[in-house]
N, C-alpha and C positions, 0 to 999 in steps of 0.2 A: 504494500500500500504506500503510495506516495504521500509526501507531506501535504500536498494540496488536497488530496482525497481525505486525509485525516482532518484537515481544517473544515472541509465541507461537512463531514459527519458531525463534527463538533457544533457547527452552525445548525444542522438539522436537530440535534439533541437539544440545543439551547432554545430553538424555536418551540419545541414541544414543552419544555420545562416552563418557559415563559407563558405559553398559551394556557396550560393548566392553571397556573397560579393567578393569571388575570381573571379567568372565568370563576375560579373558586373564591378569590378575594372579593370580586364584585358581588357574588351571591352572599358572602359572609357579611359584607358591609351593609347590604340592603336588607337582608332577611334575618341575620343574626342566628341565634340558637334555634329558632323555629325552622330555618332553612337548612340547618346542619344535617338532619336525617335525610333530606332529599339529596344533598351533596354526597353524603356517604353512599346512598343507594346508587347514584349516578356513577361513582367511582367503581363500585362493585359490578355494575352492569358493564362498564368499560372492560373490566377484567374478565367477566364472563364471555363477552363478545370475542375477545382475543383468545381465550382458552378454547372455546368451542370451534373457532375457525382453525386454530392450530391442530386440534384434535381431529377434525374432519380431514384436513390435509394429510396428516400422518396416517389416518385410517385408510384413505384412498391409496396411499403409497405402499400399504402393507406393513407399516411399522407397528411394533407393539407399543401400546399406550402406557408407558411407564416413565419413571423419573429420568432414566438415562436418555430417552428420546425427547422428553419434554425440554430438558435443558441442553441436550446435545444438538438438537435441530430446532433452534429458536425461530421466532417470527420476524426478527430483524437483526442486522449486523450490530455488533457491540461498538460502543463509543471507545476509542483507544485510550481515553483519559481514565476509564475505570481501572482500578487496581483491586484484584481479588486474591484471596487465599483459598484456593480450591482444595478442600480437604478430602472429600470423597464424593464420587458420582457412580452409582450402580443402578440397576433396574429398580431397586427398592428404596434407595436413599440418595439424597443430595445434601451434603454438608458444605457450607462455604461461609466465608467472611468477606464482606465488601469493605475494603480499607479506604478507598477513595471513590466518591460518587459525584460526578459532575452535576447531577440533578439536585442533590442535596446542597451542593455548593452554590448553585444558581439560586435556589430558594432561600438559602441563608443570606445571600447578597441582596435579595429583595425583601428581607424581613418577613419571610413566609414559611418558617420552619413549622409553625403550628399546623398550618394547612397541609404542609408536606407530610407531617406525621399522620394526619388524617388519611392522606393518600396511602401511606405505607401500611396503616392498620387495615385498610379495606381491600386494596388492589391485589396483593400477592395471594391472599387466601382465596379470593374469588377466581383469579385466573387459574391457579394450580388446581383448585377444586373443580372448575369447569372441565379442564383437560382430563383429570383423573378424579372422578367424583368421591372416591373413598380415601383420597390422600389426606395427610395431616401436615399442616404447616405451622411451624413454630418460628416466630420472628421475635426473639427475646430482646434484642438490642438493635437500635437503628441510629444512623447518623443524623436523622431528622429530629431526634430527641437528645442530640449532643452526646451520644455514646461515642466511643472511639472507633467503632465499626458496626456494620450490620451483621447479625449472626443468623443465618438461615439453616434450619434443620427441617427437611421435608421428607416425609415417609410415605410409601405405598406398600402396605403389608398384605401378602396373599391371604392371610387369615381373616382380613376384613372384607374379602370379595366372595361373590358367588362363584361356582365352578365356571360359568360362562365368562364372567368378568376376569377370572384368573387366566383363562385361555386368551382373552383379548389383550391382557397386559404382559404376560410372561411367556417366553418361548418354552420354558421347561414344563408348562402346563398345556402345551399345544403340540401334540405328537405330529400333526400335519404341517407344522410351520417349516417353511423352506426359506432361509435368508437370501438365497439366490433370486427369489422372486420379488424381493423388495425393490420398488422402483426408486431410483436416485432422485433426490429432491433438488430442484433448481434453487440455487442461493437467491435470496431476496436482495435486491439492490438497496443500498442505504437510503436513497431518495424515496423509493416506493415504500420501504418499510416505515419510514418516519411520516410519510404522507398518510399511511394507514393509521398511525397513532394519532395524528392531528385530527383526521376526520372522525375517528371513533370518540375521542374525548369531547369534541364539539357536539357531536350528535347526542351523546348521553347526558351531558350537563345541560345543554340548552333545552332539550325536550322536557326534562323534569321541571325546570324553572318556568317554562312557558305553560305547562299543564297546571302547575300549582298556583302561579301568580298572574297569569294572563298578560295584560298590557304592561303591568309593572314589571313582570318577569322579562318581557321582551325588551323593554327599555334598558333594563339592567344588563342583559346579555349583549345588546347592541353596543352599549358603552364599553363593556369588557372587550369585545372584539376590536373596537376602535383603539382602545388603550393598548391592546396587544400589538396591533399593527404599527402604531407610532413607536412603541418601545422596540419592537424587533427591527423596524427600519433604522432607528438610531443605532442599534446594536450592529447591524450589518454595515452601515456607513462607516462606523468606527473600525470594523474589521477590514473593510476595503481600503480605508486610509492607511491602516497599519501595513498593508501589503502593497501600498502604492498602486492601487487599482482603482479605476473609476467605479462609482456605484451606479451601474447601468443595467440594462436588461440582461446582458450576458452574466454579470456577476450575480444578480438576483436569482436568475433561473438556476444557476449552479449551486446556490447556497440556501435556497428556500425550499422546504419540503411541502410546499403548498402549490396547488395547481394554478397555472396562469391561463388555462383554457378549459372549457366545459368537458372536453373529452380526455383530459389528462389522467394520470395514474389514480387519482382519487375517485374518479367517476364510478369505478366498479365497487368501491367501498361505500360511497354514498348510496349506490343502488341496492345495497344489502338492507337498507332501512326503508320503511314505508312512509315515514313522516318527512316531508321535504322542507319543513320550516327551518331547521338549523342550517341547511345548505344555503337557503335563500338569504338568511341573515348574514352568514359568512361572506357570501359573494357581494352583498350590498355594502357591508361595513369594512371588511378587511381591505379590499382593493382601493376603496375610496381613501382610506387613511394611509395606506402603504404607498400610495403614489404610483400604482401599477394600473394597467398592464404594460407599462414601459413600451410605448408604441414602437414596433419594429421599423 
C-alpha cells in the first residue's frame, strides 16, 4: 500500500468518524436523554445491518459462520493507523486488544468520547451477534472511556448451538464440508467499504429521528449533515494544503467516501432500504454545504 493510499483510507475513516459524531451530537443536543434510547437503537441497527450483510456474503461463498471468518474476512479494509495486539483468533474465539484507535482519537479531539462510548456499548455486540446469533461479546475496556486499550473477548461455543447451527458454523460438525468448494471473496475497496459505512449510519440514525420527532427531527438531522459537510470540507482542505495539493474535484473524489453521482458505489447500499428520506436529506444538505459536485 502506498503512502497516498494510506492517507486516502485515513480520510475515509475520518469522514465516517466525523459523520457519526455530528449526527449523534445533534440528536443529543436537541433531544437529550429522551433521544438516547433511539440513538442507541439506531447504532444497534447499524451493527445488525452490517453483520447480516457480512453473514449472507460469507454464507453464499460457502464459508463457515464462525469467529475466524467473521474477523478474518471483514467488510472493509482496516485503517493502517490502528494498532492491535492480536492475541488469539480461532473458529470459536477472538481475543484482541486495540492499542491505538483513530476513531476514538477523532472523537476525543471533538469532545465526543461520551457518545463514542455509547457507540462502543451498542455496535460491537449487535454486529457480532447478527453474524453469529449465539456469540458472546465481552468488551470490558475501551479507549472511549479513557482505558489504555480496548479489550475484546468474543466467543462462539458449539454447546450453545443446535446441531444444524453447529454444522453451519464449524467444519468439524459438517462431514460434507469441502474447503475446496469455498468461493474466494473479492476484497472490498477502501472507498466502497467506507461508502457503505457512511450510508448505513445515515440511514439508521436519520430514520429513527424522523419517525420519532417529525419536522423537529428533520431539522435536527439537516443541521447535522450541514455541520458535517462544513467540518469535513475544512478537514480535507487542510489535508490538501499539507500535501501541497489543490482542493479540487480530483482530490475530493479520491479522499471522500461519499458519492458524487446518483449511480455511485453507495447506490446499491441505499437500495437495501425502503425508506428514501435519509438519502434525500443527505443529497440536499451535504453537497450544498460541501461545495460539490465540483463541476467537471
